MMTF fields as JSON, N, C-alpha, C and O atoms, coordinates in Angstrom:
{
  "mmtfVersion": "1.0.0",
  "mmtfProducer": "UNKNOWN",
  "numBonds": 211,
  "numAtoms": 212,
  "numGroups": 53,
  "numChains": 1,
  "numModels": 1,
  "chainsPerModel": [1],
  "groupsPerChain": [53],
  "chainIdList": ["A"],
  "bondAtomList": [4, 2, 8, 6, 12, 10, 16, 14, 20, 18, 24, 22, 28, 26, 32, 30, 36, 34, 40, 38, 44, 42, 48, 46, 52, 50, 56, 54, 60, 58, 64, 62, 68, 66, 72, 70, 76, 74, 80, 78, 84, 82, 88, 86, 92, 90, 96, 94, 100, 98, 104, 102, 108, 106, 112, 110, 116, 114, 120, 118, 124, 122, 128, 126, 132, 130, 136, 134, 140, 138, 144, 142, 148, 146, 152, 150, 156, 154, 160, 158, 164, 162, 168, 166, 172, 170, 176, 174, 180, 178, 184, 182, 188, 186, 192, 190, 196, 194, 200, 198, 204, 202, 208, 206],
  "bondOrderList": [1, 1, 1, 1, 1, 1, 1, 1, 1, 1, 1, 1, 1, 1, 1, 1, 1, 1, 1, 1, 1, 1, 1, 1, 1, 1, 1, 1, 1, 1, 1, 1, 1, 1, 1, 1, 1, 1, 1, 1, 1, 1, 1, 1, 1, 1, 1, 1, 1, 1, 1, 1],
  "groupList": [{"groupName": "MET", "atomNameList": ["N", "CA", "C", "O"], "elementList": ["N", "C", "C", "O"], "formalChargeList": [0, 0, 0, 0], "bondAtomList": [1, 0, 2, 1, 3, 2], "bondOrderList": [1, 1, 2], "singleLetterCode": "M", "chemCompType": "L-PEPTIDE LINKING"}, {"groupName": "SER", "atomNameList": ["N", "CA", "C", "O"], "elementList": ["N", "C", "C", "O"], "formalChargeList": [0, 0, 0, 0], "bondAtomList": [1, 0, 2, 1, 3, 2], "bondOrderList": [1, 1, 2], "singleLetterCode": "S", "chemCompType": "L-PEPTIDE LINKING"}, {"groupName": "VAL", "atomNameList": ["N", "CA", "C", "O"], "elementList": ["N", "C", "C", "O"], "formalChargeList": [0, 0, 0, 0], "bondAtomList": [1, 0, 2, 1, 3, 2], "bondOrderList": [1, 1, 2], "singleLetterCode": "V", "chemCompType": "L-PEPTIDE LINKING"}, {"groupName": "PHE", "atomNameList": ["N", "CA", "C", "O"], "elementList": ["N", "C", "C", "O"], "formalChargeList": [0, 0, 0, 0], "bondAtomList": [1, 0, 2, 1, 3, 2], "bondOrderList": [1, 1, 2], "singleLetterCode": "F", "chemCompType": "L-PEPTIDE LINKING"}, {"groupName": "LYS", "atomNameList": ["N", "CA", "C", "O"], "elementList": ["N", "C", "C", "O"], "formalChargeList": [0, 0, 0, 0], "bondAtomList": [1, 0, 2, 1, 3, 2], "bondOrderList": [1, 1, 2], "singleLetterCode": "K", "chemCompType": "L-PEPTIDE LINKING"}, {"groupName": "TYR", "atomNameList": ["N", "CA", "C", "O"], "elementList": ["N", "C", "C", "O"], "formalChargeList": [0, 0, 0, 0], "bondAtomList": [1, 0, 2, 1, 3, 2], "bondOrderList": [1, 1, 2], "singleLetterCode": "Y", "chemCompType": "L-PEPTIDE LINKING"}, {"groupName": "ARG", "atomNameList": ["N", "CA", "C", "O"], "elementList": ["N", "C", "C", "O"], "formalChargeList": [0, 0, 0, 0], "bondAtomList": [1, 0, 2, 1, 3, 2], "bondOrderList": [1, 1, 2], "singleLetterCode": "R", "chemCompType": "L-PEPTIDE LINKING"}, {"groupName": "THR", "atomNameList": ["N", "CA", "C", "O"], "elementList": ["N", "C", "C", "O"], "formalChargeList": [0, 0, 0, 0], "bondAtomList": [1, 0, 2, 1, 3, 2], "bondOrderList": [1, 1, 2], "singleLetterCode": "T", "chemCompType": "L-PEPTIDE LINKING"}, {"groupName": "ASN", "atomNameList": ["N", "CA", "C", "O"], "elementList": ["N", "C", "C", "O"], "formalChargeList": [0, 0, 0, 0], "bondAtomList": [1, 0, 2, 1, 3, 2], "bondOrderList": [1, 1, 2], "singleLetterCode": "N", "chemCompType": "L-PEPTIDE LINKING"}, {"groupName": "LEU", "atomNameList": ["N", "CA", "C", "O"], "elementList": ["N", "C", "C", "O"], "formalChargeList": [0, 0, 0, 0], "bondAtomList": [1, 0, 2, 1, 3, 2], "bondOrderList": [1, 1, 2], "singleLetterCode": "L", "chemCompType": "L-PEPTIDE LINKING"}, {"groupName": "ALA", "atomNameList": ["N", "CA", "C", "O"], "elementList": ["N", "C", "C", "O"], "formalChargeList": [0, 0, 0, 0], "bondAtomList": [1, 0, 2, 1, 3, 2], "bondOrderList": [1, 1, 2], "singleLetterCode": "A", "chemCompType": "L-PEPTIDE LINKING"}, {"groupName": "GLN", "atomNameList": ["N", "CA", "C", "O"], "elementList": ["N", "C", "C", "O"], "formalChargeList": [0, 0, 0, 0], "bondAtomList": [1, 0, 2, 1, 3, 2], "bondOrderList": [1, 1, 2], "singleLetterCode": "Q", "chemCompType": "L-PEPTIDE LINKING"}, {"groupName": "ILE", "atomNameList": ["N", "CA", "C", "O"], "elementList": ["N", "C", "C", "O"], "formalChargeList": [0, 0, 0, 0], "bondAtomList": [1, 0, 2, 1, 3, 2], "bondOrderList": [1, 1, 2], "singleLetterCode": "I", "chemCompType": "L-PEPTIDE LINKING"}, {"groupName": "GLU", "atomNameList": ["N", "CA", "C", "O"], "elementList": ["N", "C", "C", "O"], "formalChargeList": [0, 0, 0, 0], "bondAtomList": [1, 0, 2, 1, 3, 2], "bondOrderList": [1, 1, 2], "singleLetterCode": "E", "chemCompType": "L-PEPTIDE LINKING"}, {"groupName": "HIS", "atomNameList": ["N", "CA", "C", "O"], "elementList": ["N", "C", "C", "O"], "formalChargeList": [0, 0, 0, 0], "bondAtomList": [1, 0, 2, 1, 3, 2], "bondOrderList": [1, 1, 2], "singleLetterCode": "H", "chemCompType": "L-PEPTIDE LINKING"}, {"groupName": "ASP", "atomNameList": ["N", "CA", "C", "O"], "elementList": ["N", "C", "C", "O"], "formalChargeList": [0, 0, 0, 0], "bondAtomList": [1, 0, 2, 1, 3, 2], "bondOrderList": [1, 1, 2], "singleLetterCode": "D", "chemCompType": "L-PEPTIDE LINKING"}],
  "groupTypeList": [0, 1, 1, 2, 3, 4, 4, 5, 6, 0, 7, 6, 4, 8, 2, 9, 9, 9, 10, 11, 10, 12, 1, 8, 2, 3, 13, 6, 3, 6, 8, 13, 3, 7, 14, 11, 0, 5, 1, 8, 2, 12, 8, 15, 13, 0, 11, 6, 9, 13, 1, 13, 6],
  "groupIdList": [1, 2, 3, 4, 5, 6, 7, 8, 9, 10, 11, 12, 13, 14, 15, 16, 17, 18, 19, 20, 21, 22, 23, 24, 25, 26, 27, 28, 29, 30, 31, 32, 33, 34, 35, 36, 37, 38, 39, 40, 41, 42, 43, 44, 45, 46, 47, 48, 49, 50, 51, 52, 53],
  "secStructList": [7, 2, 2, 2, 2, 2, 2, 2, 2, 2, 2, 2, 2, 2, 2, 2, 2, 2, 2, 2, 2, 2, 2, 2, 2, 2, 2, 2, 2, 2, 2, 2, 2, 2, 2, 2, 2, 2, 2, 2, 2, 2, 2, 2, 2, 2, 2, 2, 2, 2, 2, 2, 7],
  "xCoordList": [138.099, 138.687, 138.756, 139.788, 137.661, 137.64, 138.587, 139.148, 138.78, 139.678, 141.126, 141.918, 141.474, 142.816, 143.067, 144.122, 142.077, 142.204, 142.259, 143.009, 141.453, 141.437, 142.815, 143.347, 143.38, 144.715, 145.742, 146.628, 145.627, 146.562, 146.489, 147.517, 145.257, 145.116, 145.759, 146.367, 145.625, 146.197, 147.725, 148.349, 148.325, 149.784, 150.431, 151.651, 149.619, 150.178, 151.219, 152.251, 150.953, 151.901, 153.222, 154.293, 153.144, 154.36, 155.13, 156.359, 154.39, 155.031, 155.752, 156.875, 155.104, 155.73, 156.969, 157.988, 156.872, 158.031, 159.181, 160.339, 158.845, 159.861, 160.535, 161.758, 159.73, 160.281, 161.201, 162.262, 160.797, 161.614, 162.924, 163.987, 162.847, 164.044, 165.012, 166.217, 164.472, 165.319, 166.0, 167.193, 165.242, 165.828, 166.898, 167.911, 166.676, 167.687, 168.961, 170.062, 168.812, 169.978, 170.736, 171.962, 170.023, 170.68, 171.392, 172.48, 170.76, 171.37, 172.682, 173.695, 172.65, 173.856, 174.941, 176.108, 174.532, 175.478, 176.07, 177.271, 175.215, 175.684, 176.684, 177.699, 176.407, 177.32, 178.682, 179.721, 178.67, 179.93, 180.679, 181.9, 179.927, 180.527, 181.168, 182.291, 180.442, 180.958, 182.205, 183.178, 182.179, 183.336, 184.541, 185.657, 184.308, 185.384, 185.955, 187.172, 185.072, 185.516, 186.33, 187.363, 185.858, 186.55, 187.953, 188.915, 188.07, 189.383, 190.303, 191.475, 189.765, 190.576, 191.062, 192.224, 190.179, 190.549, 191.638, 192.597, 191.488, 192.504, 193.842, 194.883, 193.816, 195.052, 195.721, 196.935, 194.928, 195.474, 196.113, 197.199, 195.444, 195.948, 197.239, 198.174, 197.289, 198.505, 199.677, 200.798, 199.418, 200.48, 200.942, 202.13, 200.003, 200.351, 201.232, 202.247, 200.834, 201.624, 203.023, 204.016, 203.079, 204.359, 205.283, 206.487, 204.705, 205.533, 205.995, 206.969, 205.322, 205.723, 206.929, 207.614, 207.192, 208.295, 209.637, 210.673],
  "yCoordList": [-69.326, -70.65, -71.423, -72.005, -71.423, -72.169, -71.546, -72.261, -70.225, -69.562, -69.993, -70.056, -70.288, -70.763, -72.114, -72.343, -73.008, -74.332, -74.23, -74.952, -73.32, -73.105, -72.641, -73.123, -71.698, -71.18, -72.304, -72.413, -73.133, -74.241, -75.206, -75.664, -75.514, -76.413, -75.825, -76.546, -74.522, -73.861, -73.926, -74.075, -73.815, -73.725, -75.049, -75.123, -76.096, -77.376, -77.895, -78.429, -77.742, -78.18, -77.437, -78.035, -76.129, -75.337, -75.807, -75.875, -76.131, -76.612, -77.929, -78.131, -78.825, -80.112, -79.917, -80.579, -79.002, -78.713, -78.148, -78.517, -77.248, -76.652, -77.717, -77.725, -78.619, -79.694, -80.589, -80.997, -80.894, -81.731, -81.03, -81.651, -79.732, -78.963, -78.929, -79.117, -78.687, -78.634, -79.974, -80.023, -81.063, -82.388, -82.702, -83.324, -82.274, -82.496, -81.728, -82.266, -80.464, -79.634, -80.21, -80.313, -80.596, -81.154, -82.452, -82.724, -83.266, -84.545, -84.307, -84.945, -83.379, -83.066, -82.511, -82.892, -81.6, -81.011, -82.078, -82.076, -83.001, -84.053, -84.954, -85.343, -85.285, -86.138, -85.467, -86.1, -84.179, -83.461, -83.318, -83.463, -83.028, -82.87, -84.179, -84.188, -85.286, -86.599, -86.938, -87.457, -86.649, -86.915, -86.102, -86.616, -84.838, -83.962, -84.491, -84.545, -84.877, -85.412, -86.694, -86.891, -87.554, -88.813, -88.535, -89.166, -87.586, -87.227, -86.709, -87.08, -85.854, -85.296, -86.389, -86.389, -87.315, -88.399, -89.273, -89.648, -89.598, -90.413, -89.685, -90.282, -88.395, -87.619, -87.572, -87.75, -87.332, -87.276, -88.61, -88.644, -89.691, -91.015, -91.321, -91.89, -90.948, -91.172, -90.374, -90.878, -89.14, -88.317, -88.895, -88.859, -89.427, -90.024, -91.254, -91.427, -92.097, -93.306, -92.929, -93.556, -91.904, -91.46, -90.947, -91.203, -90.22, -89.651, -90.718, -90.505, -91.865, -92.941, -93.71, -94.391, -93.612, -94.374, -93.889, -94.422],
  "zCoordList": [-82.324, -82.105, -83.425, -83.758, -84.163, -85.422, -86.438, -87.268, -86.393, -87.331, -87.091, -88.032, -85.843, -85.522, -86.185, -86.776, -86.075, -86.685, -88.21, -88.867, -88.758, -90.204, -90.667, -91.668, -89.919, -90.244, -90.146, -90.994, -89.123, -88.94, -90.117, -90.617, -90.561, -91.702, -92.948, -93.738, -93.122, -94.298, -94.285, -95.336, -93.106, -93.027, -92.62, -92.479, -92.432, -91.981, -92.975, -92.568, -94.271, -95.293, -95.138, -95.246, -94.884, -94.682, -93.45, -93.46, -92.391, -91.168, -91.43, -90.968, -92.175, -92.491, -93.363, -93.166, -94.328, -95.177, -94.351, -94.542, -93.434, -92.571, -91.709, -91.567, -91.133, -90.304, -91.129, -90.656, -92.359, -93.237, -93.572, -93.558, -93.874, -94.212, -93.031, -93.2, -91.831, -90.637, -90.395, -90.094, -90.527, -90.274, -91.312, -90.993, -92.558, -93.6, -93.296, -93.418, -92.899, -92.592, -91.405, -91.456, -90.315, -89.123, -89.457, -88.949, -90.332, -90.68, -91.427, -91.14, -92.391, -93.16, -92.231, -92.323, -91.331, -90.39, -89.484, -89.214, -89.01, -88.1, -88.824, -88.246, -90.078, -90.836, -91.008, -90.818, -91.369, -91.555, -90.236, -90.184, -89.165, -87.85, -87.396, -86.891, -87.581, -87.195, -87.995, -87.446, -89.285, -90.141, -89.664, -89.599, -89.334, -88.847, -87.535, -87.357, -86.621, -85.335, -85.543, -84.903, -86.435, -86.727, -87.238, -86.8, -88.169, -88.71, -87.608, -87.541, -86.749, -85.663, -84.717, -84.31, -84.369, -83.45, -84.073, -83.399, -85.361, -86.045, -86.068, -85.794, -86.394, -86.436, -85.071, -84.964, -84.022, -82.662, -82.286, -81.706, -82.613, -82.268, -83.031, -82.467, -84.301, -85.095, -84.526, -84.454, -84.127, -83.535, -82.202, -81.884, -81.425, -80.136, -80.35, -79.676, -81.286, -81.577, -82.071, -81.704, -82.9, -83.444, -82.342, -82.359, -81.384, -80.313, -79.34, -78.618, -79.299, -78.384, -78.922, -78.159, -80.213, -80.804, -80.306, -80.703]
}
């Protein structure tokens, strides 16, 4: 039991680094995804307005 806690203490820094890396990657992905979606919505709306003329 104590060896498990000892191991956890040794790797806790790695776990925190991994969590930070994952959150950074997801944040970057979310920003790019949101930007892409925004562009698509604007393009769709412009095409819709154009076709109504």
